[in-house]
C-alpha positions in Angstrom: 54.9 -5.7 -33.5 55.2 -2.6 -35.7 53.5 0.6 -36.8 49.8 1.0 -36.9 48.4 -0.2 -40.2 51.6 -2.1 -41.1 51.0 -5.2 -38.8 49.0 -8.1 -40.1 46.8 -9.2 -37.2 46.4 -13.0 -36.8 42.9 -14.4 -37.2 41.2 -14.7 -33.9 43.5 -12.4 -32.0 42.1 -10.6 -29.0 42.3 -6.8 -29.1 43.3 -4.8 -26.0 43.1 -1.0 -26.3 46.2 0.6 -24.8 45.6 4.1 -26.2 47.4 6.6 -24.0 49.5 3.9 -22.2 53.2 3.1 -22.4 54.5 -0.4 -23.0 58.0 -1.4 -21.9 59.7 -4.8 -21.9 59.4 -6.9 -18.7 62.5 -6.3 -16.5 65.2 -8.8 -15.8 66.9 -9.0 -12.4 70.2 -10.8 -12.5 71.0 -10.8 -8.8 68.7 -11.9 -5.9 68.7 -14.5 -3.1 65.5 -16.5 -3.4 63.8 -18.9 -1.0 64.7 -18.0 2.5 62.5 -14.9 3.1 59.1 -15.6 4.7 58.2 -12.0 5.7 57.3 -13.1 9.3 60.4 -15.4 9.5 63.6 -16.0 7.6 65.6 -19.2 7.3 66.3 -22.5 5.5 63.1 -24.0 6.8 61.3 -21.6 4.4 63.2 -22.9 1.3 60.5 -24.8 -0.5 59.3 -24.8 -4.1 56.2 -23.0 -2.9 58.2 -20.2 -1.3 60.5 -19.9 -4.4 57.3 -19.6 -6.5 56.0 -16.9 -4.1 59.1 -14.8 -4.6 58.9 -15.2 -8.4 55.3 -14.2 -8.3 56.3 -11.0 -6.3 58.8 -10.2 -9.0 56.2 -10.7 -11.7 53.7 -8.6 -9.9 56.1 -5.7 -10.2 56.9 -6.3 -13.9 60.0 -8.5 -13.6 59.9 -11.3 -16.2 63.1 -13.1 -15.2 64.7 -13.4 -11.8 68.2 -15.0 -11.2 69.2 -16.2 -7.8 72.9 -16.0 -7.3 75.1 -18.4 -5.3 72.7 -19.2 -2.5 70.2 -21.7 -3.8 70.8 -25.5 -3.6 71.8 -26.8 -7.0 69.7 -29.9 -7.2 66.5 -28.2 -5.9 67.1 -25.3 -8.3 67.6 -27.6 -11.4 64.4 -29.4 -10.5 62.4 -26.1 -10.0 63.6 -24.9 -13.4 62.5 -28.1 -15.1 59.1 -28.0 -13.4 58.6 -24.4 -14.3 59.5 -25.0 -17.9 57.1 -27.9 -18.0 54.3 -25.6 -16.9 53.7 -27.1 -13.4 53.5 -23.7 -11.7 51.2 -20.7 -12.1 52.6 -17.8 -14.1 55.6 -16.1 -12.5 58.9 -14.6 -13.3 61.2 -17.1 -15.0 63.6 -18.7 -12.6 67.4 -18.7 -13.3 70.1 -19.6 -10.8 73.8 -20.2 -10.4 75.9 -22.0 -7.8 78.3 -20.1 -5.5 81.9 -20.8 -4.4 83.7 -19.6 -1.3 86.3 -20.7 1.2 85.1 -22.9 4.1 83.2 -20.6 6.6 83.4 -17.7 4.1 81.3 -16.1 1.4 77.7 -15.1 2.2 77.1 -12.5 4.9 76.2 -13.6 8.4 72.4 -13.5 7.6 72.5 -15.4 4.3 75.1 -17.9 5.6 72.5 -19.2 8.1 70.5 -20.4 5.2 73.2 -21.5 2.8 75.1 -23.5 5.5 72.1 -25.4 6.5 71.2 -26.3 2.9 74.9 -26.8 1.8 74.2 -24.4 -1.0 77.7 -23.0 -1.5 80.6 -25.0 -2.9 83.4 -24.7 -0.4 86.9 -24.8 -2.0 90.4 -24.1 -0.5 92.7 -24.8 -3.4 93.0 -24.2 -7.1 92.6 -27.9 -7.8 89.4 -28.1 -5.8 88.1 -25.0 -7.6 88.7 -26.5 -11.0 87.0 -29.7 -10.0 83.9 -27.9 -8.7 83.6 -25.8 -11.9 84.0 -29.0 -14.0 81.1 -30.6 -12.1 79.0 -27.5 -12.8 79.8 -27.5 -16.4 78.9 -31.2 -16.6 75.4 -30.2 -15.5 75.2 -27.6 -18.2 75.4 -24.6 -15.7 76.5 -21.4 -17.4 77.3 -19.1 -14.5 79.0 -19.3 -11.1 79.4 -16.8 -8.3 82.5 -16.3 -6.2 82.8 -14.2 -3.0 86.1 -12.3 -2.6 85.4 -10.5 0.7 86.8 -11.0 4.2 83.9 -9.1 5.9 86.2 -6.6 7.5 88.7 -9.2 8.6 86.1 -11.6 10.2 86.0 -14.2 7.3 88.5 -16.1 5.4 88.9 -14.5 1.9 89.1 -16.5 -1.3 92.8 -16.4 -2.4 94.1 -15.4 -5.8 95.1 -19.0 -6.5 91.5 -20.1 -6.1 89.7 -17.3 -7.9 92.1 -17.3 -10.8 91.5 -21.1 -11.1 87.7 -20.6 -11.0 87.8 -17.9 -13.7 90.2 -19.8 -15.9 88.3 -23.1 -15.7 85.0 -21.4 -16.1 86.1 -19.7 -19.2 87.3 -23.0 -20.6 83.8 -24.3 -20.3 82.2 -21.0 -21.6 80.8 -20.2 -18.2 80.6 -16.7 -16.8 81.9 -15.7 -13.4 80.1 -13.2 -11.2 82.5 -11.8 -8.6 81.3 -10.3 -5.3 83.9 -7.7 -4.2 83.2 -4.7 -2.1 86.7 -3.3 -1.3 88.6 -1.3 -4.0 91.6 -3.6 -3.9 89.4 -6.7 -4.4 87.5 -5.1 -7.3 90.8 -4.4 -9.0 91.9 -8.0 -8.4 88.8 -9.7 -9.7 88.4 -7.5 -12.8 92.1 -8.0 -13.6 91.7 -11.7 -13.2 88.9 -11.6 -15.8 85.6 -11.8 -13.9 82.7 -11.3 -16.3 80.3 -9.6 -13.8 81.4 -7.3 -11.0 79.0 -7.3 -8.1 78.7 -4.3 -5.8 79.8 -0.7 -5.9 82.7 0.5 -3.8 80.9 2.6 -1.2 83.5 3.2 1.5 86.2 5.0 -0.5 86.7 6.8 -3.8 87.7 4.6 -6.7 91.0 5.4 -8.5 92.5 5.5 -12.0 93.8 2.0 -11.7 90.4 0.4 -11.3 88.9 2.7 -14.0 91.7 1.7 -16.4 90.9 -2.0 -15.7 87.2 -1.4 -16.3 88.0 0.4 -19.6 90.1 -2.5 -20.7 87.9 -5.4 -19.6 84.4 -3.8 -19.8 82.8 -6.1 -17.2 79.1 -6.3 -16.7 78.3 -4.5 -13.4 75.6 -5.0 -10.8 76.1 -2.2 -8.2 73.2 -3.5 -5.9 73.1 -0.2 -3.9 69.5 -0.3 -2.6 70.1 -2.8 0.2 72.2 -0.2 1.9 69.6 2.6 1.6 66.8 3.6 4.0 63.9 1.3 3.3 61.0 2.7 1.2 58.7 1.0 3.8 59.5 4.1 5.9 57.8 6.3 3.3 54.3 4.9 3.7 54.1 4.3 0.0 51.3 2.0 -1.0 53.4 0.8 -4.0 55.7 -0.9 -1.5 53.4 -1.6 1.4 50.7 -3.4 -0.6 52.5 -6.7 -0.9 53.7 -7.0 2.7 51.8 -8.3 5.7 50.8 -5.5 8.0 52.8 -6.9 10.9 55.9 -6.9 8.7 55.4 -3.3 7.7 54.9 -2.3 11.4 58.0 -4.1 12.5 60.2 -2.5 9.8 58.9 1.0 10.7 59.5 0.3 14.4 63.1 -0.9 14.1 64.4 0.6 10.8 63.0 4.0 10.2 64.8 6.1 12.8 67.4 8.8 12.3 69.8 8.3 9.4 72.9 6.2 10.0 75.9 8.5 10.9 77.8 7.1 7.9 74.9 7.7 5.4 76.2 11.1 4.2 79.7 9.7 3.6 78.3 6.7 1.7 76.1 8.9 -0.5 79.2 11.0 -1.3 81.1 7.9 -2.3 78.3 6.6 -4.5 77.9 10.0 -6.2 81.6 10.0 -7.0 82.1 6.4 -8.0 78.9 5.5 -9.9 79.3 8.0 -12.8 83.0 7.2 -13.2 82.4 3.5 -13.5 79.8 4.2 -16.1 82.0 6.5 -18.0 84.8 3.9 -18.0 82.5 1.4 -19.7 81.1 -0.8 -17.0 78.0 -2.4 -18.5 75.4 -1.9 -15.8 72.7 -4.6 -15.3 69.9 -4.7 -12.8 70.3 -6.6 -9.6 68.9 -5.9 -6.2 70.3 -8.5 -3.7 66.7 -8.9 -2.5 66.0 -11.8 -0.2 68.4 -10.9 2.6 66.1 -8.7 4.7 62.4 -7.9 4.3 62.9 -4.2 4.3 64.3 -4.5 0.7 62.0 -6.9 -0.9 61.3 -8.8 -4.1 59.8 -6.8 -6.9 59.6 -3.2 -5.6 63.3 -3.3 -4.9 63.9 -3.4 -8.7 62.1 -0.1 -9.1 64.1 1.5 -6.3 67.3 0.3 -7.8 66.8 1.7 -11.3 65.6 5.0 -9.8 69.0 5.2 -8.0 70.7 4.8 -11.4 68.9 7.9 -12.7 69.6 9.8 -9.4 73.3 9.1 -9.9 73.5 10.1 -13.5 71.9 7.7 -16.0 69.1 8.9 -18.2 65.8 7.1 -17.8 66.4 5.4 -21.2 69.8 4.1 -20.0 68.3 2.8 -16.8 65.6 0.9 -18.7 68.2 -0.7 -21.0 70.1 -1.7 -17.8 66.9 -3.4 -16.6 65.8 -5.1 -19.8 68.0 -5.5 -22.9 71.4 -5.7 -21.3 70.5 -8.3 -18.7 68.8 -10.4 -21.4 72.1 -10.2 -23.3 74.1 -11.2 -20.2 71.9 -14.2 -19.3 71.5 -15.2 -23.0 67.7 -14.9 -23.1 67.2 -14.2 -26.8 63.4 -13.9 -26.7 63.3 -11.1 -24.1 64.7 -7.7 -23.3 63.2 -5.6 -26.1 59.9 -5.1 -27.8 60.3 -6.5 -31.3 58.7 -9.0 -33.8 59.5 -12.5 -32.8 60.1 -11.8 -29.1 58.1 -13.4 -26.3 55.2 -11.2 -25.2 56.7 -10.3 -21.8 55.9 -6.7 -21.2 54.5 -4.1 -18.8 51.7 -1.7 -19.5 52.2 1.6 -17.7 49.9 4.6 -17.1 52.7 7.1 -17.7 56.0 7.2 -19.7 59.1 6.3 -17.7 61.3 8.1 -20.2 59.9 11.3 -18.8 60.2 10.2 -15.1 61.8 6.9 -14.2 59.4 6.6 -11.3 56.6 6.1 -13.8 57.8 2.4 -14.0 55.7 2.2 -10.8 52.5 3.3 -12.6 51.7 -0.4 -13.6 48.4 -1.2 -15.1 49.0 -4.7 -16.3 51.9 -7.2 -16.5 52.0 -9.7 -19.3 54.1 -12.9 -19.2 54.1 -15.0 -22.4 51.2 -13.0 -23.6 49.0 -13.7 -20.6 48.0 -11.0 -18.1 49.2 -11.6 -14.5 46.3 -11.6 -12.1 47.8 -9.0 -9.8 44.6 -8.5 -7.8 44.5 -12.2 -6.8 48.2 -12.1 -5.8 47.7 -9.0 -3.8 44.7 -10.5 -1.9 46.9 -13.5 -1.0 49.8 -11.5 0.3 47.9 -9.1 2.5 46.2 -11.9 4.4 49.1 -14.4 4.8 52.9 -14.6 5.1 54.7 -16.3 2.3 53.9 -20.0 2.1 56.4 -22.5 3.5 
């Protein structure tokens, strides 16, 4: 890596001419829910190593080199998949990372995701501080570095994790040098988890304007922040964009357009107003934004292309394209602790995307993908595309 004429080319190296192209690091998505989506079905019966691989291949197809599933994947199965992927037992795909999740009994994941996590016992259910500490200790004993908590009562329909429990989780996790990702949607809950020391704040407040108290906490604590806004947006499937449609079965595309592309939600304008107010203020206060999409809940916001939608939203709401790319590459690598990815530099892994246009000029140019390289090997995007247009995801 370096300037032309200053790099010593290893003997026997292949030469690929990228004149006129733009090269950017592969993206890193720190927040998805892998395994349940089947595109013509959804549920725990779909959670197999083959389907996990399918989702990772979809991320790779769109230039995402690392994908982290958060709180919803069974621990034993996830550890085994990581080992198998690291041992080279699977075809090239986005690197798989995961973390366990914690919630009160009958709480935590939304009503869709809970159908999968309950069946697979994927979430650690805790009711007391002592139970929370014991669960975190068991995770640390397995060398897990992150844990997710849900602090959300789903508008009064769920039990909410109590301060006793989430303070115990955060305190015990930090003792073991683990990071805590806190799902919190309401303003009061975001203040509570940031004040308690959560390392990663998940979601943006979209129902009310944030206040000076939260911004002061963000300035003090400087949490990483995954706003995951796109799941609440109108699906890009409605736009008849081949970039999105190309990976989905035709029946799935037709179903989404039939049921989800009608007139805007009556609350859409108010939500947009709140996002436009809250997003730049969080950034100005020092929230360290990292890419996450929440993909895997519904097929209208899907693995891979959702990443491009999300970073385009960052720019729409005030980031520069350069800042958005850092949020999708270098900073998530820093958060997850992946030292060989995130930037283009000597000594890094050759995980990068070749683009036909420069995203620093227009963030939507991240969609102009010519080739994706993982570990120095080009992903066979044509082969993957042929598979996806003829079948649903494998079970």
